Structures are given as structure tokens and as C-alpha cells.
DSSP file (Angstrom, degrees, kcal/mol; ACC not computed):
  #  RESIDUE AA STRUCTURE BP1 BP2  ACC     N-H-->O    O-->H-N    N-H-->O    O-->H-N    TCO  KAPPA ALPHA  PHI   PSI    X-CA   Y-CA   Z-CA
    1    1 A M              0   0    0      0, 0.0     3,-0.1     0, 0.0     4,-0.1   0.000 360.0 360.0 360.0 156.7  -13.9   -3.8    6.0
    2    2 A G    >   -     0   0    0      1,-0.2     3,-1.8     2,-0.1     2,-0.0  -0.084 360.0 -73.6 -73.7 168.8  -13.1   -7.4    5.6
    3    3 A R  T 3  S+     0   0    0      1,-0.3    -1,-0.2     3,-0.0     3,-0.1  -0.342 119.0  17.3 -60.7 135.7   -9.9   -9.4    6.1
    4    4 A G  T 3  S+     0   0    0      1,-0.3    -1,-0.3    -3,-0.1     2,-0.3   0.493  86.1 151.0  80.5   3.1   -7.2   -8.6    3.5
    5    5 A K    <   -     0   0    0     -3,-1.8     2,-0.5     1,-0.1    -1,-0.3  -0.514  42.3-133.7 -71.5 130.9   -9.0   -5.5    2.3
    6    6 A K        -     0   0    0     -2,-0.3    -1,-0.1    -3,-0.1    -3,-0.0  -0.741  16.1-155.9 -87.2 128.7   -6.5   -2.9    1.0
    7    7 A Y        -     0   0    0     -2,-0.5     2,-0.1     2,-0.0     5,-0.0  -0.836  25.7-109.1 -99.3 140.4   -7.0    0.6    2.2
    8    8 A P    >>  -     0   0    0      0, 0.0     4,-2.1     0, 0.0     3,-0.7  -0.406  32.2-115.7 -62.8 147.3   -5.7    3.5    0.0
    9    9 A S  H 3> S+     0   0    0      1,-0.3     4,-2.2     2,-0.2     5,-0.2   0.843 115.2  54.5 -58.8 -35.1   -2.7    5.1    1.7
   10   10 A E  H 3> S+     0   0    0      1,-0.2     4,-1.8     2,-0.2    -1,-0.3   0.850 108.1  50.1 -69.2 -30.3   -4.5    8.4    2.2
   11   11 A Q  H <> S+     0   0    0     -3,-0.7     4,-2.8     2,-0.2    -2,-0.2   0.870 107.6  54.2 -71.7 -36.1   -7.3    6.6    4.0
   12   12 A V  H  X S+     0   0    0     -4,-2.1     4,-2.7     2,-0.2    -2,-0.2   0.934 108.6  48.7 -60.6 -45.7   -4.7    4.8    6.2
   13   13 A V  H  X S+     0   0    0     -4,-2.2     4,-2.2     1,-0.2    -1,-0.2   0.913 111.6  49.9 -60.9 -42.8   -3.3    8.2    7.2
   14   14 A Y  H  X S+     0   0    0     -4,-1.8     4,-2.3     2,-0.2    -2,-0.2   0.935 112.4  46.5 -61.0 -47.1   -6.8    9.5    8.0
   15   15 A L  H  X S+     0   0    0     -4,-2.8     4,-2.7     1,-0.2     5,-0.2   0.888 110.3  53.5 -65.3 -38.7   -7.6    6.4   10.1
   16   16 A L  H  X S+     0   0    0     -4,-2.7     4,-2.7     1,-0.2    -1,-0.2   0.928 110.4  47.0 -60.1 -44.8   -4.3    6.7   12.0
   17   17 A R  H  X S+     0   0    0     -4,-2.2     4,-2.2     2,-0.2    -2,-0.2   0.895 111.7  51.2 -64.1 -39.8   -5.0   10.3   12.9
   18   18 A K  H  X S+     0   0    0     -4,-2.3     4,-2.1     2,-0.2    -2,-0.2   0.930 112.4  45.6 -63.2 -45.4   -8.5    9.4   14.0
   19   19 A I  H  X S+     0   0    0     -4,-2.7     4,-2.6     1,-0.2     5,-0.2   0.932 112.3  51.0 -63.5 -45.9   -7.3    6.6   16.2
   20   20 A E  H  X S+     0   0    0     -4,-2.7     4,-2.3     1,-0.2    -1,-0.2   0.877 109.5  51.2 -61.4 -37.6   -4.5    8.8   17.7
   21   21 A T  H  X S+     0   0    0     -4,-2.2     4,-1.4     2,-0.2    -1,-0.2   0.927 111.2  47.4 -64.1 -44.9   -7.0   11.6   18.5
   22   22 A E  H  <>S+     0   0    0     -4,-2.1     5,-2.3     1,-0.2    -2,-0.2   0.886 111.8  50.2 -64.9 -38.5   -9.3    9.2   20.3
   23   23 A V  H ><5S+     0   0    0     -4,-2.6     3,-1.8     1,-0.2    -1,-0.2   0.906 108.0  53.1 -66.2 -40.9   -6.3    7.7   22.2
   24   24 A E  H 3<5S+     0   0    0     -4,-2.3    -1,-0.2     1,-0.3    -2,-0.2   0.815 105.0  56.5 -62.4 -29.3   -5.2   11.2   23.2
   25   25 A N  T 3<5S-     0   0    0     -4,-1.4    -1,-0.3    -5,-0.1    -2,-0.2   0.323 130.9 -93.2 -86.4   8.3   -8.7   11.8   24.5
   26   26 A G  T < 5S+     0   0    0     -3,-1.8    -3,-0.2     1,-0.3    -2,-0.1   0.421  80.0 135.8 103.1  -1.5   -8.5    8.8   26.8
   27   27 A K      < -     0   0    0     -5,-2.3    -1,-0.3    -6,-0.1    -2,-0.1  -0.617  61.5-107.5 -80.1 138.3   -9.9    5.9   24.8
   28   28 A P     >  -     0   0    0      0, 0.0     4,-2.4     0, 0.0     3,-0.2  -0.348  24.4-121.9 -62.4 145.5   -7.9    2.7   24.9
   29   29 A T  H  > S+     0   0    0      1,-0.2     4,-2.5     2,-0.2     5,-0.2   0.891 111.4  55.3 -56.4 -43.1   -6.1    1.9   21.6
   30   30 A E  H  > S+     0   0    0      1,-0.2     4,-2.1     2,-0.2    -1,-0.2   0.907 110.6  44.7 -58.5 -43.5   -7.9   -1.4   21.2
   31   31 A Q  H  > S+     0   0    0     -3,-0.2     4,-2.3     2,-0.2    -1,-0.2   0.901 111.5  52.2 -68.8 -41.7  -11.3    0.3   21.4
   32   32 A A  H  X S+     0   0    0     -4,-2.4     4,-1.1     1,-0.2    -2,-0.2   0.892 111.4  47.9 -62.4 -39.2  -10.3    3.1   19.0
   33   33 A C  H >X>S+     0   0    0     -4,-2.5     5,-2.3    -5,-0.2     4,-0.7   0.927 110.7  50.6 -65.5 -45.2   -9.1    0.5   16.5
   34   34 A R  H ><5S+     0   0    0     -4,-2.1     3,-0.8     1,-0.2    -2,-0.2   0.876 104.6  59.0 -60.7 -37.8  -12.3   -1.5   16.8
   35   35 A D  H 3<5S+     0   0    0     -4,-2.3    -1,-0.2     1,-0.2    -2,-0.2   0.820 109.6  42.3 -62.7 -32.0  -14.3    1.7   16.3
   36   36 A V  H <<5S-     0   0    0     -4,-1.1    -1,-0.2    -3,-0.6    -2,-0.2   0.475 122.0-106.0 -95.3  -2.4  -12.7    2.3   12.9
   37   37 A G  T <<5S+     0   0    0     -3,-0.8     2,-0.3    -4,-0.7    -3,-0.2   0.745  80.8 106.1  91.5  25.1  -12.9   -1.4   11.9
   38   38 A I      < -     0   0    0     -5,-2.3    -1,-0.3    -6,-0.1     2,-0.2  -0.883  66.5-110.8-128.4 164.8   -9.4   -2.6   12.2
   39   39 A V     >  -     0   0    0     -2,-0.3     4,-1.7     1,-0.1     3,-0.5  -0.578  32.2-111.8 -90.4 160.0   -7.5   -4.8   14.6
   40   40 A E  H  > S+     0   0    0      1,-0.2     4,-2.1     2,-0.2     5,-0.2   0.847 115.8  58.9 -60.9 -36.2   -4.8   -3.4   16.9
   41   41 A L  H  > S+     0   0    0      1,-0.2     4,-2.1     2,-0.2    -1,-0.2   0.892 104.5  51.2 -60.8 -40.4   -2.0   -5.2   15.1
   42   42 A T  H  > S+     0   0    0     -3,-0.5     4,-3.0     1,-0.2     5,-0.3   0.902 106.8  54.7 -62.8 -41.3   -3.0   -3.5   11.8
   43   43 A Y  H  X S+     0   0    0     -4,-1.7     4,-2.7     1,-0.2    -2,-0.2   0.931 110.1  45.1 -57.9 -47.2   -2.8   -0.1   13.6
   44   44 A Y  H  X S+     0   0    0     -4,-2.1     4,-1.9     2,-0.2    -1,-0.2   0.869 113.4  50.2 -68.2 -35.8    0.7   -0.7   14.8
   45   45 A R  H  X S+     0   0    0     -4,-2.1     4,-1.7     2,-0.2    -2,-0.2   0.934 113.8  45.2 -65.4 -46.1    1.8   -2.0   11.3
   46   46 A W  H  X>S+     0   0    0     -4,-3.0     4,-4.0     1,-0.2     5,-0.6   0.902 109.7  55.3 -63.2 -41.1    0.3    1.1    9.7
   47   47 A R  H  X5S+     0   0    0     -4,-2.7     4,-1.6    -5,-0.3    -1,-0.2   0.893 108.1  48.8 -61.6 -39.1    1.8    3.4   12.2
   48   48 A N  H  <5S+     0   0    0     -4,-1.9    -1,-0.2     2,-0.2    -2,-0.2   0.864 121.1  35.9 -66.4 -35.6    5.3    2.0   11.5
   49   49 A E  H  <5S+     0   0    0     -4,-1.7    -2,-0.2    -5,-0.1    -3,-0.2   0.891 135.6  16.8 -85.3 -42.2    4.7    2.4    7.7
   50   50 A F  H ><5S+     0   0    0     -4,-4.0     3,-2.4    -5,-0.2    -3,-0.2   0.444  81.1 138.9-114.6  -2.7    2.7    5.6    7.5
   51   51 A G  T 3<<S+     0   0    0     -4,-1.6    -4,-0.1    -5,-0.6   -38,-0.1  -0.189  80.4   6.1 -53.7 127.6    3.1    7.3   10.9
   52   52 A G  T 3  S+     0   0    0      1,-0.3    -1,-0.3   -39,-0.1    -5,-0.0   0.505  92.8 138.7  80.1   5.0    3.6   11.1   10.5
   53   53 A L    <   -     0   0    0     -3,-2.4    -1,-0.3     4,-0.0    -3,-0.0  -0.726  51.2-130.5 -86.5 122.9    3.0   11.0    6.8
   54   54 A P     >  -     0   0    0      0, 0.0     4,-2.0     0, 0.0     3,-0.3  -0.321  23.4-111.7 -66.9 156.5    0.8   13.9    5.5
   55   55 A V  H  > S+     0   0    0      1,-0.2     4,-2.3     2,-0.2     5,-0.2   0.872 116.4  54.7 -59.1 -40.4   -2.1   13.0    3.3
   56   56 A D  H  > S+     0   0    0      1,-0.2     4,-1.9     2,-0.2    -1,-0.2   0.879 109.7  47.3 -64.4 -35.7   -0.6   14.7    0.2
   57   57 A Q  H  > S+     0   0    0     -3,-0.3     4,-2.6     2,-0.2    -1,-0.2   0.849 109.1  54.4 -71.5 -33.3    2.6   12.6    0.6
   58   58 A A  H  X S+     0   0    0     -4,-2.0     4,-2.2     2,-0.2    -2,-0.2   0.902 108.6  48.9 -64.9 -40.3    0.4    9.4    1.1
   59   59 A K  H  X S+     0   0    0     -4,-2.3     4,-2.3     2,-0.2    -2,-0.2   0.911 111.7  49.1 -63.6 -42.0   -1.3   10.2   -2.2
   60   60 A R  H  X S+     0   0    0     -4,-1.9     4,-2.5     2,-0.2    -2,-0.2   0.900 109.3  52.5 -64.4 -40.7    2.1   10.7   -3.8
   61   61 A L  H  X S+     0   0    0     -4,-2.6     4,-2.3     1,-0.2    -1,-0.2   0.915 109.5  49.4 -60.0 -43.7    3.3    7.4   -2.4
   62   62 A R  H  X S+     0   0    0     -4,-2.2     4,-2.2     2,-0.2    -2,-0.2   0.910 110.6  49.8 -62.7 -42.9    0.3    5.6   -3.8
   63   63 A A  H  X S+     0   0    0     -4,-2.3     4,-2.4     1,-0.2    -1,-0.2   0.901 111.3  49.0 -63.6 -40.6    0.8    7.1   -7.2
   64   64 A L  H  X S+     0   0    0     -4,-2.5     4,-2.5     2,-0.2    -2,-0.2   0.884 109.4  52.1 -66.6 -38.2    4.5    6.1   -7.1
   65   65 A E  H  X S+     0   0    0     -4,-2.3     4,-2.1     2,-0.2    -2,-0.2   0.899 111.0  47.8 -64.2 -39.9    3.5    2.5   -6.1
   66   66 A Q  H  X S+     0   0    0     -4,-2.2     4,-2.2     2,-0.2    -2,-0.2   0.911 112.3  48.8 -66.7 -42.2    1.1    2.4   -9.0
   67   67 A E  H  X S+     0   0    0     -4,-2.4     4,-2.5     1,-0.2    -2,-0.2   0.900 110.1  52.2 -63.7 -40.7    3.7    3.7  -11.4
   68   68 A N  H  X S+     0   0    0     -4,-2.5     4,-2.3     1,-0.2    -1,-0.2   0.908 109.3  49.0 -61.9 -42.7    6.2    1.2  -10.1
   69   69 A A  H  X S+     0   0    0     -4,-2.1     4,-2.1     2,-0.2    -1,-0.2   0.899 111.2  50.5 -64.1 -40.3    3.8   -1.7  -10.7
   70   70 A R  H  X S+     0   0    0     -4,-2.2     4,-2.1     1,-0.2    -2,-0.2   0.915 111.2  47.9 -63.4 -43.7    3.1   -0.4  -14.3
   71   71 A L  H  X S+     0   0    0     -4,-2.5     4,-2.6     2,-0.2    -2,-0.2   0.873 108.9  53.8 -66.4 -37.3    6.8   -0.3  -15.0
   72   72 A K  H  X S+     0   0    0     -4,-2.3     4,-2.3     2,-0.2    -1,-0.2   0.911 109.1  48.9 -63.0 -41.7    7.4   -3.8  -13.6
   73   73 A R  H  X S+     0   0    0     -4,-2.1     4,-2.4     2,-0.2    -2,-0.2   0.910 110.9  51.0 -62.5 -41.4    4.7   -5.1  -15.9
   74   74 A L  H  X S+     0   0    0     -4,-2.1     4,-2.6     2,-0.2    -2,-0.2   0.918 109.9  48.7 -62.7 -44.9    6.3   -3.3  -18.8
   75   75 A V  H  X S+     0   0    0     -4,-2.6     4,-2.5     1,-0.2    -1,-0.2   0.904 111.0  51.0 -61.7 -41.8    9.7   -4.8  -18.1
   76   76 A A  H  X S+     0   0    0     -4,-2.3     4,-2.1     2,-0.2    -2,-0.2   0.918 111.3  47.7 -62.5 -43.2    8.2   -8.3  -17.8
   77   77 A E  H  X S+     0   0    0     -4,-2.4     4,-2.5     1,-0.2    -2,-0.2   0.915 113.0  47.9 -64.2 -43.2    6.5   -7.9  -21.2
   78   78 A L  H  X S+     0   0    0     -4,-2.6     4,-2.5     2,-0.2    -2,-0.2   0.880 110.3  52.1 -66.0 -37.8    9.7   -6.6  -22.8
   79   79 A S  H  X S+     0   0    0     -4,-2.5     4,-2.3     2,-0.2    -1,-0.2   0.900 110.6  48.4 -64.0 -40.8   11.7   -9.4  -21.3
   80   80 A L  H  X S+     0   0    0     -4,-2.1     4,-2.5     2,-0.2    -2,-0.2   0.921 111.3  49.8 -65.1 -44.7    9.2  -11.9  -22.7
   81   81 A D  H  X S+     0   0    0     -4,-2.5     4,-2.5     1,-0.2    -2,-0.2   0.919 111.3  49.5 -59.0 -44.3    9.3  -10.3  -26.1
   82   82 A K  H  X S+     0   0    0     -4,-2.5     4,-2.5     1,-0.2    -1,-0.2   0.916 111.0  49.4 -61.4 -44.4   13.1  -10.4  -26.1
   83   83 A S  H  X S+     0   0    0     -4,-2.3     4,-2.4     1,-0.2    -1,-0.2   0.910 111.5  48.5 -62.9 -42.8   13.1  -14.0  -25.1
   84   84 A Q  H  X S+     0   0    0     -4,-2.5     4,-2.3     2,-0.2    -2,-0.2   0.906 112.5  48.2 -65.2 -41.7   10.7  -14.9  -27.9
   85   85 A L  H  X S+     0   0    0     -4,-2.5     4,-2.6     2,-0.2    -2,-0.2   0.896 111.2  51.0 -64.9 -40.0   12.7  -13.0  -30.5
   86   86 A K  H  X S+     0   0    0     -4,-2.5     4,-2.7     2,-0.2     5,-0.2   0.922 111.1  47.7 -63.2 -44.4   15.9  -14.7  -29.3
   87   87 A N  H  X S+     0   0    0     -4,-2.4     4,-2.0     2,-0.2    -2,-0.2   0.893 112.4  50.0 -63.6 -39.8   14.3  -18.1  -29.6
   88   88 A L  H  X S+     0   0    0     -4,-2.3     4,-1.2     2,-0.2    -2,-0.2   0.913 112.3  47.2 -63.8 -43.9   13.0  -17.3  -33.0
   89   89 A L  H  X S+     0   0    0     -4,-2.6     4,-0.5     1,-0.2     3,-0.4   0.922 113.8  46.7 -64.8 -45.6   16.4  -16.1  -34.2
   90   90 A L  H >< S+     0   0    0     -4,-2.7     3,-0.6     1,-0.2    -1,-0.2   0.828 109.8  55.6 -67.0 -31.7   18.2  -19.2  -32.8
   91   91 A G  H 3< S+     0   0    0     -4,-2.0    -1,-0.2     1,-0.2    -2,-0.2   0.761 104.8  52.2 -72.0 -25.6   15.6  -21.4  -34.3
   92   92 A S  H 3<        0   0    0     -4,-1.2    -1,-0.2    -3,-0.4    -2,-0.2   0.549 360.0 360.0 -89.3  -6.6   16.1  -20.0  -37.8
   93   93 A L    <<        0   0    0     -3,-0.6    -1,-0.2    -4,-0.5    -2,-0.1   0.477 360.0 360.0 -83.6 360.0   19.9  -20.6  -37.7
């Protein structure tokens, strides 16, 4: 996949397990990463973030991240509405 491509968290866990299996079987980490289409730096970053995370927990993490983003948008919209109402109220005084 291309540079900057976001992988779903459950796919990251799957790729991490695949790389770790290949490394355990004697393949160099760099080659195992190249085989799945990522650079070694990405592997180490993912390992720090997702290492040891079961797939079901990775799915739950993804769902929570999506819910968090939705709630942040909602708070931003409500803050904007509040600001507009406040300006309207102050303007009519």
C-alpha cells in the first residue's frame, strides 16, 4: 500500500503476527516487512502501539477511536452553535 495509507487496527495486528511468525522462522525482519508491503520503521512503530493486542481488542480500539472522533465533531458543532447564539444575544442588547 502507498505512503500514508491507513491500515485498520485489526489488519495491523494481523500483519504484525505474520511478520513475527516469519522472523521466528529465520527470515530477517527487513525482508518480512518488505514481503507484507511496509518499511521496517512502520513495523517497529506498530509493534510499540499494537504489540500483543488481540484482534477483537484491535476492533474495539478502532470503534472507540471512531466514536471519539464523532464526539469531538459534535462538541465542535455545539461550541460553534453556542458562540453564534451568544453573539446574537449580545448583538440584540
